[in-house]
C-alpha positions in Angstrom: -45.6 -12.9 16.1 -42.0 -12.1 17.1 -41.2 -10.2 20.2 -39.7 -6.8 20.0 -36.4 -7.9 21.5 -35.9 -10.5 18.7 -36.7 -8.0 16.0 -34.2 -5.5 17.5 -31.6 -8.2 17.7 -32.0 -9.1 14.1 -31.8 -5.4 13.1 -28.7 -5.0 15.2 -27.1 -8.0 13.5 -28.0 -6.7 10.1 -26.6 -3.2 11.0 -23.4 -4.7 12.2 -23.0 -6.9 9.1 -23.7 -4.0 6.8 -21.3 -1.8 8.7 -18.6 -4.4 8.5 -19.2 -4.8 4.7 -18.9 -1.0 4.3 -15.7 -0.8 6.3 -14.1 -3.6 4.4 -15.2 -2.2 1.1 -13.7 1.2 2.0 -10.4 -0.5 3.0 -10.3 -2.4 -0.3 -11.0 0.8 -2.2 -8.2 2.5 -0.4 -5.8 -0.4 -1.2 -6.9 -0.4 -4.8 -6.3 3.4 -5.0 -2.7 2.9 -3.7 -2.0 0.1 -6.1 -3.2 2.2 -9.1 -1.3 5.3 -7.9 2.0 4.2 -6.4 4.2 6.8 -4.7 7.6 5.6 -5.7 10.9 7.4 -6.7 11.4 8.3 -10.3 14.2 5.8 -10.9 12.0 2.9 -9.6 9.1 4.1 -11.7 11.2 4.3 -14.8 12.7 0.8 -14.5 10.0 -1.3 -12.9 6.7 0.4 -13.9 7.2 2.3 -17.1 10.1 0.2 -18.5 11.6 3.3 -20.0 15.2 2.5 -19.0 17.2 -0.6 -19.5 19.0 -2.7 -16.9 22.4 -1.1 -17.7 21.1 2.4 -17.3 19.3 1.5 -14.1 22.4 -0.1 -12.6 24.5 2.9 -13.6 22.1 5.3 -12.0 21.8 3.2 -8.8 25.6 3.1 -8.5 25.7 6.9 -8.8 23.1 7.2 -6.0 24.6 4.5 -3.8 28.4 4.3 -4.3 30.1 1.1 -3.3 30.8 1.1 0.4 28.3 3.8 1.2 25.6 2.9 3.8 22.0 4.0 3.3 21.2 6.7 5.9 18.3 4.7 7.3 20.2 1.7 8.5 21.2 1.3 12.2 24.9 1.1 11.5 24.9 4.5 9.7 23.9 6.2 13.0 27.2 5.2 14.7 
């Protein structure tokens, strides 16, 4: 017959393993949700995900949004 302390240790190990499995499963489910429902700009979605515009149209629209010589607002040199 096993002692009470060894039974409790086994139950604690099982509880920890099941908790870890549940946490990892929830994390994987969240990542899967984000992969299935990406939050991306419409131009990116049209070209890369939906394939509803061609390369020339994509390039033209990107050039309109980011003219040559313009720096994106989130780069360090644009804060100067």
